[in-house]
C-alpha angles and dihedrals in degrees: 000000000000141000117318127193119212119193126196126198125177128220120187126217090270091059095253113145126212117259094232133034124221117236130206127187120206131174120217107213100183135046095227114138109239124241125250120249109239135176121194115238099178115129119252094233141023140163119258094235090054098050121206138248115229103214146154139187118244123213104239092207090062091063112076124204111286094018126110130201121233125195140193127189122203137170109234100182119112112262092008108162094200131091090004096156107122116231093006108190124251115256133206094235119080091209127078124183123222100198126200087256088059092053108031113097092010107061119064111221110258095030121138124204135182118230128198129206116204113195127188138165132242113207129220092266093048096264116147124215111258094236139019133232113241129206129174140207132178121222128195116212111211124195117252123246108276118226126219123200147143127249118255090248092061113108117272139168123359118008129179118244094211120104133022096284120161117215116219117201109193112196127207130204128192126192111177089195093053112013095168091049088229096131097042129013120242117230125203128203123181131203141174124209138173121232089256091057090227113064118088123250099212138052119262117244123226091260091055097253124125128234112257102180123220121300115199109177105289096357128085118196117200128179114227090220091061095062117099119256110217097148142353090275118036123178123212129185114214114196138182124198118199123200139192132177125001142245113009091354095053112133123191141169135177131210128190136205121191123210131182118207112210132192105227134191124240110283093014115133119218115215108229120198145151136211122221133187116231109221097169105230094013145319120260100200095261133052134212121242089215092066130070112263121217128198131176131196118215123194107221100195103043092141093057091048095048090051094047097040110026118192092019125126131203126249124200136211121186132201129185113197087344097306121117116248109236131186093261089063094058122097088230114019117214114271111267095006123132115246091238096050115119111246116252107186140114091237136029137193111197125201122258120263114288121174094194102065142027096249092094121083097174126082124236091253142347138069120336121202113196119190131176121197111203126195119191101210107290094317111075142003138191143173127227131174151160139204132221137176118243121211120198120234123269111278134208106246096190136055090268131007098193126074124188125198110221110010093204140014140171126253127293090032097082102154126093140162124251121193132185117219137166103025116146128203138143093243134048112287134227122200129221120194131190148112126294112221108185105303093339124096113212106199115219098171120030118229110287141143091268112111095190129044140170115246130192126206114242109191106054123245107006148107111274124203104215118198138189126194123195111218123202104234091212107041099022089233114160128215124228107277113264110214141192134171124246116191125208110198130203123276116252104224131203124234145078096243136049089246093053091047092048091051089048090055092045092051091048098052094041092048090051090047091052089050097045100033109041092143095183093058092041091055088052090058093060088223107133093182090060090054090053091052092047093051087055091047093051090048093049093049092046091052092055120110123214113257115260116271113228099171116145092232094054114118093235093236128128108288116233120228110232087198092061091050099039120082095216097104092037088061092040091053091050090050089050093051091050091051089051091052090052092053090054090065086080091068090218121151091221091055092047092052092044092050093052096044093047092059102036093101100032096091102027093112101021140039124245119254117249091260092048091047092059092055095037092057090054094046093052094044095047094044093051090045091056091049093046095048094044095056092240116169135178089054090141130234091250089063094045092046092053091045091052090049093049090048092051093046090051093047092050093048092049090062084082088067117103111212090239097035116129090221093065132066120248091252093060099090117133096257094043091051092050090048092051090052090049090054091048092053091048092052091047094053092047088058093043091052090062093059100036113111114231116267094012134101111245111201137194109176129178132170092261104032135018130190133187128187129193121188113197139175114257088249091054096037092086090068098033119140140175126210128173142144119262136185113251126205111251095015126098097209130057117252135208121263125183146179125196133180111234102180110072096158092051092054097047095048091047095047095050091055097043115090093213100041095047092061095050127090100194137052123194123214117196133192120185128184125200109191098206108061091186090077086073103023092056086060094048116107093221136338119232113293123243088256093052089051096043090240120173104244094210095055116120094232125053124223112281141177110260103179144046122258117277122194124194120190140168127200144142134243087281120057092220092071105076115167102198124048140147093292099042123069115221108188117206140162114230120194105201121185116223127224090242138002111286110260122243111271095019126112131207128235127192111225124196118213115206122182115238101196095185091057092038094232145080122262117218121215130181106245097172117013097192109026123190115252123204118250094261091054092234103110135045116214109216116194099195134176098203133057120233140080122334136185129185121235126193122214140163115251119212114277115262112261113241114250114265116265118265115257115263115276094027 
């Protein structure tokens, strides 16, 4: 209570302030703590399988210093099954996640419920506002797309007509919004068709009726003898349609399985196979033509074929909608193959639809029939296939689908609003926003239901190409990026000298930063999105350069930047990192994505300070851990690349820590820092694996750290390889690094005998590069001795590490299925670039670094004592038998002894 004075000064867009400030006096008569100002930002509809985040924005000006907002979400509709806890406590975060596990089995598809947010304030002395502000929002929960299919054991491909065999087609149905079918029943309907769509499938009985087989729930049993025999090879299309709901909430999907009945001679072996689509973490019933499509053929009776035709190998020929698949159609053509060569491989990954060239074999939308003809040497052949439905990407249905407000502003006003409008698609849409830098898309707001976001410029005065992409929430299809230009113009300073103008600029940007990035007050609001925006604002203002000074009385020298010498933004960046670390305590995917995107530009042109590096390393590690553990995908390689760069920068800077230094936390010892980086890399590759198309190298490369992932079918894994360009310490240009499996027989025999591997259909090969080897070697107890290397003790130069650290790993979708271990050799060829050309007379050794957690250090072992080096002397070729981390050391071998003199007289 008491008399309060409020002053108001006005600054125009040129930065000119009013001469006088208006003053208002008010008297507070009660001690009641005021209420926060909130506005719900939750979407009006969602799918049950996607979940929803109940959220709101909080007006920062409504939260006074020392106060803290508290929030409570409740469902106020009658018979609402959500948030039913009576007297649920208020929480500090304004956001509350309703995950699929909260909704599945409880919410009937098509239901609509009203939610209420109650917001109150807790004062500095712990007093709580007497009442709460209440706002409401209704949300409709739609059912997810249901997915029909057949089990892998269901008949497929070529089948012999001989015998009295009964074919059992077992259907599957997946409803992400009701997997147990407890809320709505799942109905199955089977059908058989001929390719012409007219001819009957089954023989006609004497009474004129047709055979219908036996339907038992989700299984259809058909006797081979009851199929018509029009020719020696008859094709039949078996389909199942699954249904849920009715009327406007009816959901349906259809799956097909094609079989070919063949008349065979006695002793003839029919090659039986199936074709499956690889959808990474799971197929959704439809696919997007803007994404690579992967298919794999599996021979089902390999044992019979090997017995009948020993020493024979299969060959493959693929067609899509009747057209032969050639090398030019593949996402990654085979090395050395001609573009017009027909593909001969057990699996294929074809390029997305592209109307502008002939590398695409798929249409923009419609039905896709994929067939694979397999010949087993000269002994047997068979055909297998599958069909999918392609959906085109979202399209912009108006002249422009991106609105900016405003389209230009003057420093230090670096924020603007971007809104997506006018996109069209058959499924609900998500929207991704960011900046386009050349050919690179730097995401600022991950794909979400929000159509409008606030963006902040990051690189000072410039023209910014802003983009939005609409993402199909079912297929993942992405629209063409819609772009518009936002222009940030120079600040107009006050002052009659360069020094005065520079001070004017500094005061303006610092004042704006204090206004936009008051992290203490922002944390009190409980609005994590506001914190992410403010971190970007502080970064954008800190990256700004003062406008040039062209006064006649200037000394003509190089102007100094007060921002570069002042620690204001250094402290502001540290405060921002600490605020980000606090938001990650929620464990929410949205907070992890927001934290990573908000700092992806912070250290592009500068390195973190020692204090910043300690927090930066933790932010990146914890954010990636949340994303990896949550199963999040579609994170984007630009976000992963920036995270890897930030992790590398932090790890390099933390080398300045002394283990006992007061400036560094207790967990910043050399081994602990290396172990944290290892965890960060593992989490990053777990996320990358989810998005990597089969049979293709998926890369996220930064200046400090690079990572490449290759997912392959088990048939192709024996020849899997990864190649990508990495930054190398001491070299200006990037250089090629590679890893290749060289033991196909070892892998196949191991996989067949392993209970986990034998059930998998994909193997992932990783290669990671860390430019600065000292991050690991500083934590190594001792590098190999001169004697272990075979180094010549009298040489002028001692042995030294001449490369970064390269790690090669294999694993499956589950981390418990490691292929290579202490007892299993896993031979691989690593091509490791060196920091400089190998000097004349020096040799290269490949050293494996293995963590010894009990000793708190790495142990170094010589894996290859005399490694091959390419003719240019730039790369070491390490033929290794174990996976793990490797560095290259150079050393001087003993000089060759001269040959003994010839005996006299000879």
